[in-house]
N, C-alpha and C positions, 0 to 999 in steps of 0.2 A: 504493499498499500504504500503511496505517494508521499510526501511531508503535509500537501497540501491539503489531500482527502480528509488524509489523520489529523489534522488541525482543525477542518469544520467539524471530521462530527464528533473533536473534543471538545471544540465549542460549544455545540449542540447537547451535549453529553452537560457543561457549566452549568446552564442555564434552563435545567429542570426544575423545575415544581410542584406540588400537588396541591391539587385544589382541592374542594369537596360541599356540596350541599343534600343535604337530602341522603337520595338517594344517586345519588352522580357523584362520580368521580374519577380527577383525569389528569395521572401525571403530564407537563407540557413545558413550553418554552415560556414557561411565565415567569423568572429571574429579569428585573429589572425592568418589570414593569409593574406598577401603582396596585391596589388592591381595586381602587377605584378605577383602574382601566380594567383590568378583567373583570370588576363586577361588572361594566357596560358591553365588553367581547361575549361571555356566559350568558347575560338573567333572558334573551328569549328563549333561551335553546332549552334553559335549567329550568325556568322560571324564577330568579331569585330576586325576592323583593326588593324595590330600597332600600328600607329597615331592616335590612337582614343586617346582625355586625359580622362581622367577620373577627375571626380569631387566629391566632400563633396559640395550640397548649391553650392556655389558661389564660391568657393575655390575650385584650380587645385590641384591635385595630384599628384606625382611621384609616379612614379612601386617599390616605396621603403615604400610607405606606409604603416603601420599595419593598417587592418580596425577593429573598436570597436567593443561591440557588439550595435547592437540598431545604427548600420551604416546606412544613407542610400549612395550607390553610384553609381553615373551616366554617363556609357561611351557616348562620345560625338567625332564626327566628327566636324573637321572643318568647317565653315561655306559657305558655296557656294561648299563644294565636293561634287559631289557624290558617289554612290556606284555600 
């Protein structure tokens, strides 16, 4: 494998992060994007409501948080709310 091809493959892998909402979950090239960008990107396909809170573990995130490689971001609705 050439260095250029190998470098491109490694760059894609280094931008991987996982995003989940309800039954949906997907690793992808989300690193470097803000939570707000990812919410807008996935909102129609996954029906993520505008008021869903993003979390990294137990830490609540705002829409300006820049997703890092290896992050696992979960969107949650407030308890007691139905969609």
